[in-house]
C-alpha positions in Angstrom: -59.5 -30.5 -2.3 -56.1 -31.9 -1.9 -55.1 -33.9 1.1 -52.0 -35.4 2.5 -52.3 -38.6 4.5 -53.6 -36.7 7.5 -56.5 -34.8 6.0 -57.3 -31.5 4.4 -54.3 -29.1 4.1 -54.9 -25.4 4.5 -52.8 -23.8 1.8 -49.9 -22.1 3.5 -50.0 -19.3 0.9 -53.1 -18.1 2.7 -51.7 -18.0 6.2 -52.7 -15.5 7.4 -55.3 -13.8 5.2 -54.7 -10.2 6.0 -57.4 -8.3 4.2 -58.7 -8.2 0.7 -57.2 -6.0 -1.9 -58.9 -6.4 -5.4 -56.5 -6.5 -8.3 -57.1 -4.3 -11.4 -57.7 -6.4 -14.5 -55.0 -6.0 -17.2 -56.4 -5.6 -20.8 -55.0 -6.5 -24.2 -56.3 -6.3 -27.7 -57.4 -9.8 -28.6 -57.7 -13.3 -27.2 -54.4 -15.1 -27.6 -52.2 -12.0 -28.0 -48.8 -12.1 -26.3 -47.1 -9.2 -24.7 -43.5 -9.8 -23.5 -42.4 -7.7 -20.6 -39.6 -7.5 -18.1 -40.5 -8.5 -14.6 -37.0 -8.8 -13.2 -37.6 -6.1 -10.7 -40.6 -6.5 -8.4 -41.3 -4.6 -5.2 -39.1 -1.7 -3.9 -35.9 -0.6 -5.6 -33.0 -2.8 -4.7 -34.8 -6.2 -4.9 -34.5 -8.2 -8.1 -36.1 -11.5 -8.9 -33.2 -13.9 -9.2 -35.0 -16.5 -11.3 -33.8 -16.3 -14.9 -37.2 -16.4 -16.6 -38.7 -14.4 -19.3 -42.2 -13.1 -18.4 -45.0 -12.4 -20.8 -48.8 -12.0 -20.7 -51.3 -13.9 -22.8 -54.8 -12.7 -23.3 -57.2 -15.6 -22.7 -60.6 -13.9 -22.4 -62.1 -10.4 -22.7 -60.1 -8.3 -20.3 -58.2 -11.3 -18.9 -54.5 -11.8 -19.3 -52.3 -14.5 -17.7 -48.7 -14.2 -16.7 -46.5 -16.9 -18.3 -43.0 -17.5 -17.2 -40.4 -19.1 -19.6 -37.3 -20.6 -17.9 -35.9 -22.0 -21.1 -34.3 -25.4 -21.5 -34.3 -27.8 -24.4 -36.4 -30.8 -25.3 -40.1 -31.6 -24.8 -42.1 -28.6 -23.5 -43.1 -28.9 -19.8 -45.9 -26.6 -18.5 -46.1 -26.0 -14.8 -49.4 -25.2 -13.2 -49.6 -24.0 -9.6 -52.1 -24.9 -7.0 -54.9 -22.5 -5.9 -53.4 -19.7 -3.9 -50.0 -19.7 -5.6 -48.6 -18.1 -8.7 -46.1 -19.6 -11.2 -43.3 -18.1 -9.2 -43.7 -20.8 -6.6 -41.8 -22.9 -9.2 -38.9 -20.4 -9.6 -36.3 -22.7 -8.1 -37.9 -26.0 -9.0 -38.2 -25.0 -12.7 -34.5 -24.5 -13.0 -33.8 -28.1 -12.2 -36.3 -29.2 -14.8 -34.5 -27.4 -17.7 -32.3 -30.5 -18.2 -35.5 -32.4 -18.9 -37.3 -30.1 -21.2 -38.3 -26.5 -22.1 -40.0 -25.2 -19.0 -43.0 -22.8 -18.8 -45.2 -21.8 -15.9 -48.7 -20.2 -16.0 -50.3 -18.1 -13.2 -54.0 -18.8 -13.4 -56.6 -16.0 -13.4 -57.2 -14.5 -10.0 -53.7 -14.8 -8.7 -50.3 -13.0 -8.8 -49.8 -10.7 -11.7 -52.6 -12.3 -13.8 -55.9 -10.5 -14.1 -58.5 -11.0 -11.4 -61.9 -11.0 -13.1 -65.2 -11.5 -11.4 -65.9 -14.8 -13.1 -64.3 -17.7 -14.9 -63.3 -19.9 -12.0 -64.9 -23.2 -13.0 -62.9 -26.2 -14.1 -63.7 -25.8 -17.8 -62.9 -22.1 -18.1 -59.6 -22.5 -16.2 -58.7 -25.4 -18.4 -59.6 -23.4 -21.5 -57.3 -20.6 -20.2 -54.3 -23.1 -20.2 -55.2 -24.3 -23.7 -55.3 -20.8 -25.0 -51.8 -20.1 -23.6 -50.5 -23.3 -25.2 -52.0 -22.2 -28.6 -50.9 -18.6 -28.3 -47.3 -19.6 -27.6 -47.3 -22.4 -30.1 -46.2 -25.0 -27.4 -46.3 -28.4 -29.1 -47.5 -31.5 -27.2 -46.5 -30.4 -23.7 -46.4 -32.4 -20.6 -48.6 -30.7 -18.0 -47.2 -30.8 -14.5 -49.7 -29.5 -11.9 -49.8 -29.1 -8.2 -52.9 -29.4 -6.0 -55.9 -27.8 -7.6 -54.2 -27.8 -11.0 -55.2 -31.4 -11.1 -58.7 -30.2 -12.1 -57.4 -28.3 -15.1 -55.1 -31.1 -16.2 -57.8 -33.7 -15.9 -60.3 -31.6 -17.9 -57.6 -31.0 -20.6 -56.6 -34.6 -20.7 -60.2 -35.8 -21.0 -61.0 -33.4 -23.8 -57.7 -32.8 -25.6 -55.4 -35.7 -25.1 -54.3 -35.4 -28.7 -52.7 -32.0 -27.8 -50.7 -33.3 -24.9 -47.8 -35.8 -24.2 -48.5 -36.6 -20.6 -49.8 -35.5 -17.2 -47.9 -35.2 -14.0 -49.9 -34.8 -10.8 -48.1 -33.3 -7.8 -50.4 -34.3 -5.0 -53.1 -33.3 -7.4 -55.3 -36.3 -8.2 -57.6 -35.8 -5.2 -61.3 -36.0 -6.1 -63.6 -33.1 -5.0 -66.5 -35.5 -5.7 -65.3 -37.8 -2.9 -64.4 -35.1 -0.3 -63.8 -36.4 3.2 -64.5 -32.9 4.5 -68.1 -33.5 3.5 -68.4 -36.8 5.4 -69.6 -36.2 9.0 -68.2 -39.5 10.2 -64.7 -38.6 8.9 -65.0 -35.1 10.5 -65.9 -36.7 13.8 -62.8 -38.9 13.6 -60.7 -35.9 12.8 -62.2 -34.0 15.8 -61.3 -36.8 18.1 -57.5 -36.7 17.3 -55.2 -35.7 20.1 -53.8 -32.2 20.1 -50.4 -32.2 18.5 -51.2 -34.8 15.9 -49.5 -35.4 13.5 -46.6 -33.1 14.2 -45.9 -31.6 17.6 -45.7 -27.8 17.7 -42.3 -26.2 16.8 -40.6 -23.7 19.1 -42.1 -20.2 18.7 -40.8 -18.1 15.8 -38.8 -15.2 17.2 -38.2 -13.3 14.0 -40.4 -10.7 12.3 -43.0 -11.3 9.5 -43.4 -7.8 8.2 -40.8 -8.1 5.5 -40.8 -10.5 2.6 -37.6 -12.2 3.8 -38.9 -12.4 7.3 -42.2 -14.0 6.2 -40.2 -16.5 4.1 -38.2 -17.4 7.2 -41.4 -17.8 9.3 -42.8 -20.2 6.8 -39.6 -22.2 6.8 -39.6 -22.3 10.6 -43.3 -23.3 11.0 -43.7 -25.6 8.0 -40.2 -26.9 7.3 -40.1 -25.5 3.8 -40.6 -22.1 2.2 -41.4 -20.5 -1.2 -39.1 -18.4 -3.4 -39.3 -14.8 -2.3 -40.8 -13.8 -5.7 -43.8 -16.0 -4.9 -44.6 -13.8 -1.8 -43.9 -10.6 -3.7 -46.4 -11.7 -6.5 -49.1 -12.9 -4.2 -49.0 -10.1 -1.5 -49.2 -6.4 -1.9 -46.1 -4.3 -1.2 -46.6 -1.5 1.3 -45.2 1.9 0.6 -42.3 1.2 3.0 -41.5 -2.0 1.2 -42.9 -4.4 3.8 -45.4 -7.2 3.0 -49.0 -6.0 2.6 -52.3 -7.9 2.3 -52.8 -11.1 0.3 -54.1 -10.2 -3.1 -56.6 -13.0 -3.8 -58.4 -13.8 -0.5 -61.8 -14.4 -2.1 -60.6 -16.4 -5.2 -59.8 -19.9 -3.7 -63.3 -20.2 -2.1 -64.8 -19.3 -5.5 -62.8 -22.0 -7.2 -63.6 -24.5 -4.5 -67.3 -24.0 -4.9 -67.2 -24.6 -8.6 -65.0 -27.7 -8.6 -66.6 -30.9 -9.9 -65.8 -34.6 -9.4 -62.7 -35.8 -11.1 -63.4 -37.6 -14.4 -60.3 -39.4 -15.8 -62.1 -41.1 -18.6 -60.9 -40.6 -22.1 -57.4 -39.5 -20.9 -55.2 -41.2 -23.5 -51.7 -40.0 -22.4 -49.5 -41.5 -19.7 -49.9 -40.2 -16.2 -47.5 -39.9 -13.3 -48.8 -39.1 -9.8 -46.6 -38.2 -6.8 -48.1 -38.1 -3.4 -47.6 -39.3 0.1 -49.3 -42.7 0.2 -51.8 -43.0 3.0 -50.9 -45.4 5.8 -52.4 -47.3 8.7 -51.4 -47.2 12.4 -48.8 -50.0 11.7 -46.7 -47.4 9.9 -47.1 -44.7 12.6 -45.4 -42.8 14.0 -42.4 -41.7 11.9 -39.5 -39.8 13.6 -40.7 -36.4 14.6 -44.4 -37.3 14.7 -46.7 -37.1 17.6 -46.4 -40.2 19.9 -49.7 -41.4 21.3 -49.9 -40.9 25.1 -52.1 -43.9 25.7 -54.2 -46.7 24.1 -57.2 -44.3 23.7 -55.1 -41.8 21.7 -53.6 -44.6 19.6 -57.1 -46.0 18.8 -58.3 -42.5 17.7 -55.3 -42.1 15.4 -55.8 -45.6 14.0 -59.4 -45.0 13.2 -58.6 -41.7 11.5 -55.8 -43.1 9.5 -57.8 -46.1 8.3 -60.7 -43.9 7.2 -58.4 -41.5 5.4 -56.6 -44.3 3.7 -59.9 -45.7 2.5 -60.8 -42.5 0.8 -57.3 -41.8 -0.7 -57.1 -45.3 -2.0 -60.4 -44.8 -3.8 -58.9 -41.7 -5.5 -55.9 -43.7 -6.8 -58.0 -46.6 -7.9 -60.3 -44.3 -9.9 -57.3 -42.9 -11.7 -55.7 -46.2 -12.4 -58.9 -47.8 -13.6 -59.5 -45.0 -16.1 -55.9 -44.6 -17.2 -54.0 -47.9 -17.0 -50.8 -46.2 -18.1 -50.5 -44.5 -14.7 -47.4 -44.6 -12.4 -48.0 -43.8 -8.7 -44.9 -42.7 -6.7 -44.9 -42.7 -2.9 -43.0 -39.8 -1.2 -43.2 -40.6 2.6 -43.3 -37.6 4.8 -43.3 -35.2 1.8 -46.6 -33.4 2.7 -48.5 -31.3 0.2 -45.8 -29.2 -1.3 -43.8 -32.2 -2.3 -42.0 -30.5 -5.2 -40.3 -28.4 -2.5 -39.8 -30.9 0.3 -38.7 -33.7 -2.0 -37.4 -31.8 -5.0 -34.7 -34.3 -6.1 -37.1 -37.3 -6.0 -39.7 -35.4 -8.0 -37.2 -34.3 -10.6 -35.8 -37.8 -10.9 -39.3 -39.2 -11.4 -40.3 -36.6 -14.0 -37.0 -37.2 -15.9 -37.7 -40.9 -16.1 -41.3 -40.3 -17.1 -40.5 -37.9 -19.9 -37.7 -40.2 -21.2 -40.2 -43.0 -21.9 -42.8 -40.9 -23.7 -43.2 -41.4 -27.4 -41.5 -38.9 -29.6 -43.6 -35.8 -30.2 -45.2 -35.7 -33.7 
């Protein structure tokens, strides 16, 4: 589970879950085979994915193919891994800014988007093996893995078992430890329950637009969350109705399956440099920031203070565990960034990745 400094974040790609429509698995001839296809047009006629990527499918298991996007670029390979609930298209805009840093790829894990949706294979090891199979099939040498949210599980597993195949790991609010889950702590949940309504961010004015179309849904997310995804992300993770409007979310049952099979983070034996971006937890002394809920009285302030301290204690343990196991770790604080920090603080994240990649040893 990934948290920001306030607590568990429900993944906005799942808001709302409007039915379950199973995906048909896409089959290929042999594990590791690559099929290049054109995905420039998705959805009804007249809409074209504006992101200049090449799309291909790589078979990673019997009856399981993963969508891989290639945005090009020059230099060290960079492989983007989305969080649970998203496809690689969530990086359509972000990836373009990374092309000055390296050759950028993105992988949509099994169960999501245009990738196959098999009945099994959602444990950490299998998902990590899928990523390694793609790297092998495409001949990607010593990549830097850059993962958001749940992708931290796959990256950690690969780093622990295959550091010699990698150049570095970049965690985008992704180093949270399912083995130290505050949501499983009754005391923490009680503190969360006691928070005042409106914490941490007061409600925005009601959204007056429509959400039936893909552009409308994109506008709703921007209004309610302060950021939004590329339209291709919605078109790949939701069905398209016959009239071209947005249908049901395709993968409703997959994130819970993944969540049930996640294990505690084990950073031991990671022998490559690590960079971790996240919003550092804070105490009541650093609260509130502009736009945040202002406590109405001393009782509310005390409730917020207790919750922030308990949350900080847990998140600090996560970071300490990483740094202890991987001394060559850089932690970067992005105040107010929230969970989708590569969208809300894009320039800062790009700058940090550029500096990180520049200091890596030359690839063999």
